[in-house]
N, C-alpha and C positions, 0 to 999 in steps of 0.2 A: 648673388646671395647664396649662402649655404643653407641646406635644409636643417631644421632642428633635429636633435638626436632624440631617440626614444626616451632616454633618461630625462632630458629637458622637458619633454611633453608630459611625462609622468610627474615630474616635480611641479610643473605648472598646474596640472590637474589636481594634485594634492593640495597645493596652496590655494587654488580657487575654491575647492571644496571647504577647506577650513575657513577661508574668507567669508563664504556664503553663510556658514553656520554662525560665525562670530558676529557678523555685521548684518544679519537679517533685520529687516525693518518691519516693525509691527504696523498694522493698519492704523492710521491716525484717528483714534477715538471712535472707530466704527464697531458696532456690535457684530455685523456680518461683514467679513473682509471682502474687498473688491478684487476682481481679477486684474491681472497686469494690464490687459487691454483697456479695461475700464479706467484704471489709474492714468494710463497714457492718454486716453481720450480726454479726460478731465484736464490734464496738464496742457494739452494742445488747445482746447477751447479756452482755457484761462489766458493763454498767450495770444489767441486769435478769436476774440469774441465775435459772434455773428458769422462764424465760418459755417460752411455746409458740411454735411456728412461725407460727401465725396472728397472734400479737402482733407478731412481727417483720414479717410481710407487711403488716399494717395500718400500722405505723409507717413503713416504707419505701415504702409505696404501690405494692407490686408484688403479683403473683399468688402465691397460696400454693404453686403448683407451682414457681415460681421459687425460693422459699425452700426447698422440699423438695429441689430439685436442689442448691442451695448447701449445705444441711446435709449432704447425702450427700458432696459433694466435701470439705468441711471435716472431716467425721468420718473419711473415708479418709486424710486427711493428718494425722490425729491432733491437730487443733486444737480440735475440738468433740466433746462427748459428749451422747448422748441418754439420758434416764432416764424411767422410768415412775413417776409419783407414786403413792403408796400409796392415796390416796382415789379415784383414777380410773385404772385400769389401761389404758384406751384412750388417754389423753392422753399427750403427749410433752413433757418438760421439757428445755430446752437449757442446757448449762453449758459453760464453757471448760475444756479440759484444761489440764494444767500447761504444755504447749507453747503452747496458745492464749493463756494468761495472759501468758506471756513475749512472744509475738508482739504482743499488744495493748499491753503496756507499752513495747516497743521502738517501735511505731508512734506512741504518744502522745508519747514523748520526742522522736522525730524531728519531729513536728508542732510541738511547743513550741519546739524549736530554730529551725525554719523561721519560725514566727510572730514569735519574738524578733528574728530577723534582719530581717524585714520592718519591724517597728515601730521598730527602732533607727535607721532612716534618716529618721524623722520627728521633729519637735519634739513635746514633750508635748501641746500643744494640737492639733497635727495628728493625733496618735495618737487622742486622744479623739474628734475629728471623724470620722476614718476608721472607727473601730470603730462609732460611732453610725450612720454612713451604711451600713456593711455590714449592721448589724443591721436597719436600716430596710428595706433591700432584701430581706434574707433572710426577714423575718417579715411582710412586706406581704401582705395578703389582699385579694382582689377583693371 
C-alpha cells in the first residue's frame, strides 16, 4: 500500500471538519448535554441490559473508574439504574430507566435521520461504496 499524500491528508481533515460542523447532533431533548462517554454507555446498556460496569469499560476501552463516574452521573440524572443480581450480591447490573430508554430512542432516531440525510446526497452505487469504505476504516485492525 502506498502512503497518503500530505494533500490527501489535508483534504480529508478539511472535509471531516466541515462534516462535523454540518452534521453535529444535538443532544436528544436534554437540558444538560451528556458527554460522549455517557451517550456510549447508555447505548451499550440499551443493547446489553443487566451488563456490568466492567463489561462497558472493556467494550469502550476505558478505565472502570471512568465508567463508575459515568454511571454515578447517569443514575443521578435518572437515566440509569443499578441492580444487584440475586446470584451475586456484590455484582452490579446496569439497566436503563424509563427516561434512559426514551433518551436512547430519541438519540437513535436523530442519528438515523442524520445518516439518511447524508446518504440521500449520494447515488445508490456511491452509498454502497461509502458505507463499505467507512466499515473498512472502522473495523481495520493492525
